[in-house]
Structure formats: structure tokens, C-alpha cells
Residue, then its C-alpha position, 0 to 999 in steps of 0.5 A: x482535509x485528510x486522506x481516507x481509504x474507500x472500500x469499493x465493490x469488486x473491480x470498481x476501483x477505476x470507475x469510482x476514481x473516474x467518478x471522483x475526478x468528475x466530482x472534483x474529489x482528489x483521489x489516489x488509485x495506486x496501480x501496478x502492471x502485470x503481464x498475463x500469458x495464456x496458452x496459444x495467445x499473446x501476452x497482455x499487460x494489465x494495470x491492476x489496483x495495488x490494493x484490490x477494492x480500495x482507493x484513497x480520497x483527500x477530503x474533509x469529513x463534510x464531503x463524505x456523503x459525496x464520496x459515499x454517493x459514488x456508484x461502486x463505493x461501499x464505505x469509507x474505512x474506519x474504526x466503528x462508525x467514524x472514518x479513520x484518516x490515513x497519515x499523509x506521509x504513507x500516501x505521499x511515500x506510496x505516490x513517490x515510490x510507485x514512480x521509482x520502484x517495482x511494487x506488487x501486492x503481497x499478502x497481509x503479514x502479522x509477524x516477521x523481521x521489521x526493517x526501516x528503509x534508510x535512503x531514497x524516497x521511501x526513507x523512514x518507511x518500516x516493513x517486513x524484510x523477505x527474500x524472493x529468489x535473489x531479490x530482497x523486498x520490504x513488505x509495507x503494510x497499511x494497517x487501516x485497510x489490512x493490505x500490504x505491498x512488496x517493494x524491491x530494495x538493496x540490503x544497503x537501503x534497510x536497517x533493522x528496527x529495534x523491537x524491545x520485548x520486556x521479557x526477552x534479551x535483545x536479539x541480533x540482526x543478521x544480514x539476509x544477503x550473507 
């Protein structure tokens, strides 16, 4: 059994997760909280999917028909006609990290400074370091579904990832907190 990303119709992630639970299919739908404030109305806190249109199922490939028959499910993400499994470590890190850190969606990134988280439940995860106001965040990317999330970190929790370019001298990494 492996983890697979499932692509759903817009705003059908929660109902698909409920259908999977009814069918005894293990799912993971990462959610985050967002507070909306409208003029002349009270604030409302919503739980929204961290990866809009996606959720994750833990299945063997023989059960893919059961997954595809769920209302709102459009496809199992893959390369070409075959579904592509996600590394178990990515899903487990996301599960563990959601309970301890503040996650929020972030646009998919292609370029930037790569860092590795060196402590805590997210240890070993690599991403892009960015600054938002006075906070540092690491942008973690799930390549298969081309989605990213931002997680708050302290500068002591990250270290640079050495990227070697054959035609360039190694660059030095400076602490963004300085």
C-alpha cells in the first residue's frame, strides 16, 4: 500500500474524504484555518484544504477503481497513464507538522534558496527559505501535485542545502535574520 494524490472537483475535497471513510479507505486531507472578516459582519474561521482540489489516499493499486468511483474524484495523480506514489515520509511529515506548526498554502515555486530543516518533527524536509514580515518560513513543495505550503521556522532550525553547479564556484549562504 502506498500514498497517492487524488485530484477532485473544486470544493469536493471534504465530501470525497467522507466517501473514502465510508468505504474504509485511509485518507489524509490536510486542513488549515483561515479567518475571514467582512465589513459589518462578524469574523468567521474556516477550515480549508491546504492543497485545494487534492487529498491523499493510502491504497494498493488494485483499489484504484474504488477511488475513482467516488463522487467528485476526477483522477489519481500520476505521470502518464499510471498513478505515481508519494513518498511515505512526505505524508508522515505533513501529518506530524500540521499538529505543531502553522501551515498555510503558498504559490508553487521553481527557484530560490534551498534549505533543510534540521530539528523537530519536520527534520530532513527541504524547501525554499522566504521571509514574511518578521518571520522566516520554509516553503515545502510536493513535486508530484505541484503544490507548496509555508511553515514557520526559526533561523536555528534550518541549514543551507549545498547545490553544486558544474560551471559555477560554490556560493556562500548568509543568515537571512542578519
